[in-house]
N, C-alpha and C positions, 0 to 999 in steps of 0.2 A: 503495500499499498505504499503514494509517494504523498506528501507535504509541502506547501512553498510558503516561507513564512518573510516578511517581509519589513524589518524595522528603522527607526529613525531615531539613532544614537545621538546625545552631545556631547557628555566630559568622559570617558572612561581610561580605568588601566589594570592590563591585565600581562603575564609576559610567558610565552610559549614556545620554542624554538617550534620553525612550521619553514615548509615549502619555500623557494624561492619569490620574490613575488617583485613588480618592477615600478618605475616612475617617470615620469612626463612630464619635465617641463615646459610651462606654455608662456610665454614674455608679453604682458598688455596691462598696460597701466602700472598698479601696482605687482602687479604681476600673480601666478597663482603653479599653484604644486598640483598635476594630475594624480591618483596612488592608487593602486591597484593592489589587493593583499587579502588573503586566504587565512583562517585555521581554522582545524578539524579534529574529531574530537568522536571516538568509537563509545556506544552505551551498550549495554546488556541490554536486548527486550526486558521488558515486566510482564506486558499484556499479551494473549492470543487472540484473536479471534475465528472463527470456521460458522461455513454455510453448509449446514446439513439438508436434502430435499428429500419429500417424502411423495413420492408419485403414484396415485389411483388409478387403475381405470374400472367401469362398470358400462353397461348397456343403455342407463337413463344417468342425469346431471343428481340427482338427487342421491342416488346408489354410490357413486363415484366421490359426492361429498362424502357420505358420513361413511364410508369405507378410509378416507385419508383421513376423515376426523380422527378414528378409531387406530389409526397407523402413525398418527403423529403424535396422539396423547401416550401413546406405548414410548416411543419416542423418547419425548417429554420427560416422562418419570424414570425414565431410567438413566438420563443426564442428570439429573439432580442431585440424588445421592453425592454426586463425583462435582458438585460445584460448590463455593459458597454464597449463594444467593443471600445471605444476610450480612453479607461484608460489600464488596465490590463486584461480584461475579454476576451472570446476567444472560436469562432464557427467552427469548422470544420470537414472536412470528413476525419476520419480514416481507410475504408476500405472500396471497392465494390467489391460484389462478384454476377459473374452472371451466376449459374447451372444450368443444366438440370437434371428433376426430374422421375425417374422408378418404376415401379412396376415388385417387383421376382415373379414371379408363383413357386409352387412347384415345379414342371421340371427344374426349372434352366430359364425359358423364360423370356428373360426382357422385359416389354412394357414402351415405355416413354409415361408419364402424360404430364408433363410442364413444362417451366423454371420457377424458382425463382431467383428473384433480393435481393438482402442484402445491406444494405447501411449503416453502422456505425458512429454515426456522435458524435464526444468527445466537449461535454460544460465545460469552466473551467472558475468558476468566485472567485470573494474575498466578493463577499456582501451572507454570510451565509444564512440569512432572507430569499433569493428568491431560496433556493434550492427547497423547499415543493412546490411554485407553478411553478419553472420550470419543475418538474417531473409532476407535473396535469396538465400543459398547455401541453408539449409533449405527452401525453397519450389522451389529449382530440384533438391530431394534427398528428394525424398516426404512433403516436412511437406504434410499434409491441413489444419492450421488455428495458427494462431499466436495464443497467447490470453494478454492481459495481458503486454506488457512495462511492468515499472518503474522507476524511479531513482531510488538511494536512497542515505542515507547509512551506509555498514556500522558503522562506530561512533560509533550517533549520541547514547550516553550520553556520551560526551567533552563534546559540545555544547552538552548536555541539562544537565550538573552546570553547566558556566560559564552559561550563560543563567539557571540556577536561583539562582546566588550576584551573579547583574544584577537581578532583581526579589528576592529579599528583601534588598539591599542597600537600593534603592529603595523597599521597606516600611518598612523602620529608619529610613530620609531623612523619610519622608510623617507616621510616628507622632513621629518626637523633635517635628517641625515644629507638630505641632498640640497635643501635649502643651507646647510652648513657650509656645506662643498664650496660652492657662491657667494658665500659672505654675505647670507640673508635669515632672518629665522622666521617660524612659523609665526600668522597672527592671529588669523582666526580660520575657521569652515566657509568655505563659498557655499560650497554642496556636498553631499551625504546620502550617499545609497547602501542597505548592507541587506543581504538576502542570506537567508538562511536555509537550507534543503538537504535532505539525507542523500546522502552518493547512492548508498545501498541498503537493503532493507532486506528480511524476512521473505526469501521466495513462498510464492502462491501455490499452494500444495493441490491439487486438484488429482481425484480418483473416480472411476466409475465407481460406484461400491459392490457391485456385482463380480467386477473382477474381484475387490479385494476379500469377498467371500469364500473364492473358491483359491486367495494366494496363502501359503505359511505363514504368510507375515500377520495375520490375523490373530492367526492360532499364541503367535511369540510376542504380540504383541507389536503396533508399525513402530518401528525407530523412527524421530523425529529431531533432527537436531533446529537448534533456531539461532545461531550463532550470534554476530554483533552487527550495532550498526552504523554507519558512520554519516554522522552531520558535519556538513561542510558547511561556516560560512564563508561567502562573499564579500569586498567592501570596495566600493569605487567610489573615492572621497579626492574634493579638492578644498587646497587651502589655501588664503592668499599668504603671501612671502611679504617680507619687506628688510 
């Protein structure tokens, strides 16, 4: 899953060894220095989200909906004991679709087959160690597909602010060094834009439940690795010099 956070930052200080950056000097009236600087930090995810689908079919819409209701309730009831619902975990229906199915003949004739009800259930948990068990349990209790497992940092803005501070601090140092080499000093900020974004995030896990049911991974518990998320801040700043 990707997020874009933009910050306007005033006076900040922080230090960190980061990759090389560049400064461009433009001569106008007072003169100003354009600086581009970056900062990055790896963060261990603290939250996982998963989408489970439950699909049922029947000759009429009411039967398809009722079958789906029963299957979905079984799935939800099986997952609740694995979740800390009294804390920050959650489980909810994200969407429900009921549609007719048709068969199309070569002559263009459309023949009704049946109805399919599809219920998408969203699960969010802070207990990353339970993710494999959640998937295995869902597959064993009517989940017809597992769509998009994502690992992320729920309070990403807090870390984004820290990284933005680091990048801006570095931009000020670069500007100061460039101005000093010309016998000038940085006086004020002309313009500033700080962008923070995830460099990489937990890869979505996609698999059809029917395939999982026939694999040995379900019996042994599906292995899931969540790794780390790298946040990167990019600063484009202009400083007046005199």
